[in-house]
Legacy VTK file of the C-alpha trace (Angstrom):
# vtk DataFile Version 3.0
C-alpha trace
ASCII
DATASET POLYDATA
POINTS 231 float
103.006 110.901 31.685
100.084 112.309 29.476
101.168 116.236 27.396
98.572 117.897 28.916
99.627 121.554 28.738
97.103 122.880 31.663
95.852 120.979 34.557
92.979 122.364 37.148
92.118 121.189 39.595
89.251 120.874 42.321
90.606 121.435 45.881
88.483 119.485 48.747
89.268 116.174 48.663
91.427 116.533 45.930
94.417 118.400 47.377
92.838 119.292 50.718
90.765 117.793 53.194
89.345 119.157 56.290
90.948 118.730 59.758
88.274 116.626 62.060
89.667 119.001 64.773
88.012 122.123 63.286
84.591 120.644 62.660
84.827 119.707 66.301
85.712 123.367 67.549
83.538 125.134 65.295
80.584 122.952 66.711
81.235 123.403 70.061
81.584 127.610 69.336
78.052 127.334 67.750
76.934 125.339 70.545
78.294 127.152 73.039
77.470 130.531 71.829
74.122 130.410 69.126
72.168 127.567 70.850
69.106 128.957 72.695
67.191 126.025 71.996
69.501 124.080 74.202
70.368 121.353 71.271
73.065 118.840 72.245
76.588 118.575 70.620
75.586 116.263 68.401
72.115 117.734 66.917
74.603 120.500 66.150
76.834 118.668 64.418
74.157 117.242 62.423
72.802 120.666 61.562
76.258 121.324 59.949
76.293 118.557 57.777
72.729 118.818 56.682
73.515 122.532 55.945
76.470 121.429 53.544
74.820 118.793 51.949
71.730 120.976 51.060
73.965 123.865 50.014
76.030 122.274 47.699
73.833 120.412 46.068
71.664 123.636 45.563
74.830 125.424 44.127
75.840 122.398 41.933
71.990 122.304 40.767
71.735 126.393 39.915
75.274 126.843 39.092
75.198 129.790 41.723
76.700 130.317 45.251
75.297 130.568 48.486
77.980 132.263 50.530
80.013 131.331 54.111
77.617 134.011 55.498
74.581 132.914 54.470
75.305 129.256 55.531
76.140 130.230 59.112
72.767 131.696 59.212
70.961 128.612 58.582
73.049 126.973 60.888
71.759 129.470 63.359
68.406 129.405 62.398
67.887 125.707 62.283
69.664 125.200 65.487
67.140 127.749 66.985
64.402 125.233 65.792
63.658 128.032 62.548
64.269 130.953 64.372
64.891 134.075 62.011
66.174 136.529 64.518
69.341 137.434 63.074
69.905 141.787 63.708
72.272 141.388 66.651
74.212 138.887 65.002
77.407 140.107 63.622
78.509 137.935 60.583
81.706 139.707 59.686
83.026 139.086 63.465
81.228 135.902 63.205
83.312 134.914 60.432
86.529 136.371 61.679
86.424 133.624 64.631
86.020 130.919 62.090
89.190 131.776 60.288
90.772 131.962 63.583
89.956 127.874 64.262
90.798 127.108 60.375
94.252 128.614 61.138
94.354 127.033 64.365
93.097 123.477 62.986
94.216 123.975 59.467
93.126 121.791 56.504
95.364 119.199 55.843
96.748 117.932 52.286
94.642 115.297 51.046
97.646 113.084 50.555
101.345 112.847 50.875
101.706 112.581 47.050
99.934 116.241 46.361
103.093 118.423 46.807
105.477 115.610 44.676
102.482 115.417 42.052
102.406 119.272 41.512
106.028 119.396 41.277
106.604 117.118 38.803
103.914 118.798 36.565
105.310 121.787 36.787
109.273 121.208 36.575
109.200 121.451 32.929
108.205 124.949 32.956
105.640 124.778 30.083
102.960 123.058 32.178
100.691 125.443 33.816
97.791 125.042 36.360
95.205 125.996 38.425
92.537 125.342 41.392
88.957 125.387 40.601
86.911 125.063 43.896
83.624 124.987 44.684
83.508 126.959 48.382
81.123 126.212 51.604
81.691 127.849 54.784
85.407 128.336 54.100
85.690 131.177 51.765
87.970 131.782 48.918
89.779 134.474 50.735
90.633 132.293 53.316
91.467 129.283 51.271
94.463 131.391 49.578
95.908 131.623 53.140
95.610 128.023 53.629
97.120 127.034 50.427
100.233 129.389 51.157
100.547 127.751 54.653
100.695 124.263 53.270
103.199 125.212 50.292
100.750 124.749 47.499
100.758 128.187 46.504
104.164 128.474 44.381
102.934 125.138 42.293
99.226 126.994 41.602
99.380 129.756 38.464
95.751 131.011 39.684
92.879 130.033 41.732
89.152 130.364 41.011
86.571 130.144 43.813
82.787 130.194 43.978
81.917 132.639 45.895
84.523 135.212 45.133
82.923 134.719 40.599
79.310 134.289 41.979
79.279 130.935 39.983
79.634 126.749 40.893
80.750 123.892 39.255
78.966 122.105 37.165
78.283 125.691 35.604
80.021 125.767 31.968
80.425 129.415 32.913
82.788 128.930 35.806
84.907 125.959 33.585
84.981 128.942 30.757
86.444 131.166 33.379
89.201 128.956 34.027
89.902 128.471 30.364
89.759 132.093 29.878
92.325 132.584 32.861
95.009 130.517 31.554
98.083 132.841 30.742
97.590 132.773 26.844
101.276 134.239 26.223
102.293 130.882 27.583
99.898 128.829 25.277
98.959 130.700 22.535
97.398 127.943 20.922
96.022 125.863 23.744
93.556 123.208 22.602
91.110 121.970 24.998
92.480 118.195 24.586
95.271 119.862 25.814
93.967 120.905 29.394
92.516 117.892 32.008
90.439 118.785 34.970
91.005 117.012 38.450
88.516 116.292 41.214
86.524 113.956 43.112
83.048 114.808 42.278
81.432 113.310 39.250
78.977 115.853 39.144
80.644 118.753 39.673
84.266 117.736 38.467
83.667 115.307 35.626
80.187 116.195 33.970
81.216 119.905 34.634
83.952 119.663 32.720
83.149 116.990 29.994
80.031 119.310 29.407
82.980 121.963 27.857
85.009 119.301 26.129
87.854 119.231 28.647
89.505 116.214 29.591
89.154 114.621 32.790
90.404 112.367 35.619
87.894 111.023 38.677
90.248 110.445 41.796
89.793 109.772 46.011
86.257 109.128 45.419
87.028 105.522 43.436
90.242 103.560 43.249
92.024 106.418 41.723
94.622 109.275 42.961
96.325 112.328 42.030
99.600 110.276 41.132
97.622 108.850 38.175
98.413 111.945 36.584
102.202 110.908 36.104
101.339 107.363 34.809
LINES 1 232
231 0 1 2 3 4 5 6 7 8 9 10 11 12 13 14 15 16 17 18 19 20 21 22 23 24 25 26 27 28 29 30 31 32 33 34 35 36 37 38 39 40 41 42 43 44 45 46 47 48 49 50 51 52 53 54 55 56 57 58 59 60 61 62 63 64 65 66 67 68 69 70 71 72 73 74 75 76 77 78 79 80 81 82 83 84 85 86 87 88 89 90 91 92 93 94 95 96 97 98 99 100 101 102 103 104 105 106 107 108 109 110 111 112 113 114 115 116 117 118 119 120 121 122 123 124 125 126 127 128 129 130 131 132 133 134 135 136 137 138 139 140 141 142 143 144 145 146 147 148 149 150 151 152 153 154 155 156 157 158 159 160 161 162 163 164 165 166 167 168 169 170 171 172 173 174 175 176 177 178 179 180 181 182 183 184 185 186 187 188 189 190 191 192 193 194 195 196 197 198 199 200 201 202 203 204 205 206 207 208 209 210 211 212 213 214 215 216 217 218 219 220 221 222 223 224 225 226 227 228 229 230
């Protein structure tokens, strides 16, 4: 096992993945409640996909963050032929409904080895870990609850989410924030070569980490998995 002292992890498609039932139920909810233009369920699902891809690309380009509330308003606008009549939409209540759906149809561990690998990394008590994640339709405050429910929280020293700090990978400021948050009492003389960031996105994760001189490992979008950390 490589002698890294700190392990940083992306979240989506690295440690967890979406529950397909959540996406379907979310689509049905918007089809029923925000569909004045009478779009089909398939059309509403496509709008969600388009907004997700667009916002992700914007966040990666600017290094900033478009929030979940704004993303849901984009979806409603596009469904209704780009209407901007938002004054009657209670965004807090809408997100509360989405959070209920998230907990009813919980995200899943990305692979069966996730808990085992994180446990192995942490077992010596000498290594530390974090989550460094861009967020989209699901806010960081919700993801913290998800990680607790999946049993990941005890294995993670700290979590950083783009919506909470207004930064998105590959912005070097986001990676620098991660470096600045590492517990210096455990690692008083931590060097960059003793840190690795693990993720599935070649731009956000790999280029972002490499730009700051941090080791990186691309997984899941290629033929490697998180278990490669133990080889």
